[in-house]
N, C-alpha and C positions, 0 to 999 in steps of 0.2 A: 949593425945592419946584417952582418953575416948570420948572427944567431937568430935574427927574426926570419930570415929566409929558411934556415934550417928548421925552425919551428913550424913554418908553413908547410914545408915538404913533409915533415913527420905527421902533421895533421892530415894532409891529403892521403898519405900512405896508410894511416891508421883508420881512416874513415870507413873503408870497406870492411876491415876487421871488426870495427865497432858495430856496423850494421849487421854483420853476420852474427856477432855475439847476441845482439838484440833479437834477431830472428830465431836463434837457437833457444833463447830464453822464452820467447813467445810460444814456441813449440812445446817446450818443457812445462810451461805453465798450464797446459791443457791436462786436465785430470783424466780424460778419456779421448785420446787422439783417434782419428779414423783408423780402424783396424779390423782384421779378419782373424778369427781363431778356429783352429781345427783341434778337436779333442777326442779322447776315448777314456772309458773307465767303467767300473762296475755299477750296476743299478739294482734297486730293489723296489718291488711293487707292493701295494696294499690289497687287503681283502675287499671285494666289491659287494658281495651279497651272501646271505645265509639262508638255508632251507630249514625252517622252524617247524615243519609238519610233524615228523616223528623223532628224528635225531638232528643234532646240530651239525650241519654240513656247510663249510665255508668255501666260497669260490673267490679266487683272486689271481694276482700276477706274482710270479716268482722273481728270481734274480737272473741277471745276464749282462753281458757287456753291451755298451751303447757307444755309438760314434756321434759327434756333435759338430755343429757349425754355428758360429756366433758372428754377428756384425755389430760393430761398435761405432757410435757417432758422438762427437763432442757437443756439449752444451756449455752455457756460461758457468764460470766458477768451477766448483768441484762436482758438477753434475754431467751426466751423459745419458745416451739412449742406447739400449741394447735389444737386438732381435736374435733369438736363439731357437734352435731345433735340435733334438736328439732322437735318434732312432735305433731300434734293436730288435732282437728276436728272443725275448724272455719266454719262460715256460708258463703255461696255465697251471694254476695250483688248485687242488681239491683236498680239503682237510676234513677228516672224520674219524677219530681225532688226529690220527697220523696223516701226513700230507703226501700226496703223490703228484706227479707232473705228467699227465697223459699226452700232451701235445704242446706245440709252440705257437706263439702269437707274434704278429707284427705290430709294434707299437711305435708311435711318434709323439713326442712331447714338443710343444712350441710355446714361446712366451715373448711378450713385448715388455721391456723393463725400463724403469728409471734407475740409473746407476749413480752411486754417490761414494765419495771418499771424504775422510776427515780434512785432508788438504791435498793439493794437486799432486805432490810427490809421494804421498802415502801409498805403500804397496797393497794394503788391504782395502777392499771395496765391498759394497753391499748393493743389492738390487731387488726390486719388487715390481710386480705388475700382473696383468691378466694373463691367463694361460689356458691351454686346452690339450687334450690328448686324443689320439686316434688309435683305436685298437681293432685289429682284424684277425680272426673274428673276435667277438666280445669276450671279456674275461670269464663270464658265466657260461657254463656248458650249453645252456639253452639258447645263447646268443650266437647264432650261426652266421650272422652278417656283421659288418663293421659297425662300431659304435663310436660316438664322440662324447667326451666329457669336458665340462667347463669349470674353471676355478681360477686360482692364483698361484704365483710362483714367488719364491724367495731364494736368493743366492748370496753366498758369502765366498769371497775369493781372495787370492794372493797373486799379484803379478811380480815378475822379476825379469831383468834384462839379460839377454844372451848376446846381443850385438846392437849397434845403433838403430836397427830397424826390425829386429826379431826379438821377441820375448817369450817367456813361459808363463803359463797360468795354471794355478790349482784352484778348483772351485767345488763347492758343495751345493748341489741343486736340490731344492725341495718344492714339490708340486702338491698342492692341496686341492682336491677335485671332488666334484659332485658326481658319483657314479651313475651311469646310464641305467634306466629302468626298462629299456627296450627288450621285448621278448622274455620278460621274467614271469614265471608261473605265479599264481595267486599265493602259494605258500612261501614264496621267496621274499625276504625282507632286505632291501638294499641298505648298505652302510650309509650313514648320514654324511660322512666325509672320509675320503681316503688320502693317504700320504704316500706318494712315490718319491724316491730319492735317488741321487746319483753322485758319486765322487768322480770328478773328471780331471785329467791332466792334459794340457793342450799347448800348442805352439801358436803364438800370436804374431801376425805379420802387420806391422805398423807402417802406415803411409805418412811420410813426413818426419819420421824419427820418433824415438821414445822421448 
């Protein structure tokens, strides 16, 4: 009789621990828990257009640091949703054939992504989805106003834990965009597709635990 009472008491005492363990397991089973990431890193832009009239003159965006903000939401299984924006002040580049940077631009890249891991606990993840860029003024010297470009984004990243609710993130961002043709002279030929890229390191704040 005594051992039965002891077993019942142990079961009652272990019940909260078991429930807590199951809750932790449910949180850990999410491949992309609700999180906010702040990041910074170098970026590089692509050439937007060329003047083919007399000599080859290329107009584009140079390199420069960018800061970023990412919002991450869980989906079922090993999937998630990501919303991201990165902004910076890179140089405008003019090449003929050597390159100069006469002034600076304000650029913002944004993307909505489907995120995926091989399994929930895998540190490496991938993402893809539609994207756009906002450039003020435009990358080409004749574009005195802001322009918008539409395309897609690909990202590959690595997540690691710093504490139960804070983690780090390394990410390689790639934007493939259709350059704007606004205010281009007749002799200018826009690039068919441009590639902007950034390497970012960030701090990830996770709600509910890693």
